C-alpha positions in Angstrom: -21.8 0.5 -9.4 -18.2 0.1 -11.0 -16.8 -2.9 -12.5 -14.2 -4.9 -11.0 -11.8 -7.9 -11.2 -10.6 -9.7 -8.6 -7.4 -12.3 -9.2 -6.6 -14.5 -5.9 -4.4 -17.2 -5.7 -4.9 -19.9 -3.3 -2.1 -22.0 -1.9 -1.4 -25.4 -3.5 -1.3 -27.7 -0.6 -5.2 -27.6 -0.3 -7.6 -30.4 -1.6 -9.9 -29.8 -4.4 -12.7 -29.4 -1.6 -10.7 -27.0 0.3 -9.8 -24.8 -2.8 -13.6 -25.0 -3.6 -14.2 -23.7 0.0 -11.9 -20.8 -0.2 -13.5 -19.8 -3.5 -17.0 -19.8 -1.8 -15.8 -18.0 1.1 -15.0 -15.2 -1.2 -18.0 -15.4 -2.9 -20.0 -15.1 0.2 -18.0 -12.1 1.0 -19.1 -10.6 -2.3 -22.9 -11.2 -1.6 -22.4 -9.8 1.7 -21.3 -6.4 0.7 -24.1 -6.8 -2.3 -21.7 -7.1 -4.9 -23.4 -8.5 -8.2 -21.1 -11.5 -9.2 -21.0 -11.6 -13.0 -18.6 -14.1 -14.1 -16.0 -16.7 -12.3 -12.9 -17.6 -14.2 -11.1 -20.7 -12.5 -7.7 -20.7 -14.0 -6.6 -23.8 -12.1 -3.1 -24.6 -10.8 -0.4 -22.5 -12.2 3.3 -21.9 -11.7 4.0 -18.5 -9.6 6.2 -16.0 -11.0 8.5 -15.8 -8.0 8.0 -17.9 -4.7 5.3 -16.6 -2.2 5.4 -18.0 1.2 7.7 -20.9 0.1 5.1 -21.7 -2.4 6.2 -22.1 -6.2 2.5 -23.1 -7.3 -0.9 -21.9 -6.7 -4.6 -22.1 -7.6 -5.9 -18.9 -9.7 -9.3 -17.7 -9.7 -10.7 -14.8 -11.3 -13.9 -13.0 -10.1 -15.7 -10.5 -12.4 -18.4 -8.4 -10.3 -19.9 -5.2 -10.2 -20.0 -3.3 -6.8 -20.0 -0.1 -5.0 -16.3 1.5 -3.9 -16.8 1.3 -0.1 -17.3 -2.8 -0.6 -13.7 -3.0 -2.0 -12.1 -2.2 1.3 -14.1 -5.1 2.8 -13.4 -7.7 0.1 -9.7 -7.0 0.3 -9.7 -7.2 4.0 -11.2 -10.6 4.2 -8.6 -11.3 1.6 -5.6 -10.2 3.5 -6.7 -12.0 6.8 -7.5 -15.4 5.0 -4.2 -17.4 5.3 -5.1 -19.7 2.5 -5.0 -17.0 0.3 -1.3 -16.0 -0.9 -1.9 -13.2 -3.2 -4.5 -11.3 -4.8 -5.1 -8.3 -6.8 -8.4 -6.2 -7.4 -8.6 -4.0 -10.7 -11.3 -1.3 -11.5 -12.8 -0.6 -14.8 -14.0 2.7 -15.1 -13.3 4.4 -18.7 -15.7 3.3 -21.6 -12.9 1.5 -23.4 -12.1 -0.5 -20.0 -15.8 -1.4 -19.4 -15.9 -2.8 -23.0 -13.0 -4.7 -22.3 -14.5 -5.9 -19.0 -17.6 -7.1 -21.0 -15.3 -8.9 -23.2 -13.7 -10.8 -20.3 -16.8 -11.9 -18.5 -18.2 -13.1 -22.0 -15.2 -15.1 -22.3 -15.3 -16.4 -18.8 -19.0 -17.5 -19.2 -18.3 -19.3 -22.3 -15.3 -21.0 -20.9 -17.5 -22.3 -17.9 -20.5 -23.2 -20.1 -18.7 -26.4 -21.9 -17.2 -27.5 -18.5 -20.9 -27.4 -16.8 -22.1 -29.4 -19.9 -19.4 -31.9 -19.7 -20.4 -32.5 -16.1 -24.0 -32.7 -16.8 -23.4 -35.4 -19.4 -21.3 -37.4 -17.1 -24.2 -37.8 -14.8 
């Protein structure tokens, strides 16, 4: 199993629920191809470097996971056919230094997600 990071951008015209549904769809594909999701980093709405499909902004999400090489083709196929995802990029971490960096990114994403979860728990 190799370490991967997939960044994808969802159209800014969707509601919060629709964006969450798109993220869930991608996570379902990961589960279907037996990839182990290690961390998720929702970066939120950001300005794009250049317009894509007449959009200046997009909702960025990064998924960190471990999967077999054959699984990537299926994941990217699903990202390509999804009309609500305007851009995506998959990065493979294979060398020892890269894997160490992957572990740091995962730890940072998990640390970032934990305070948000604690804040929601306090509100409830």
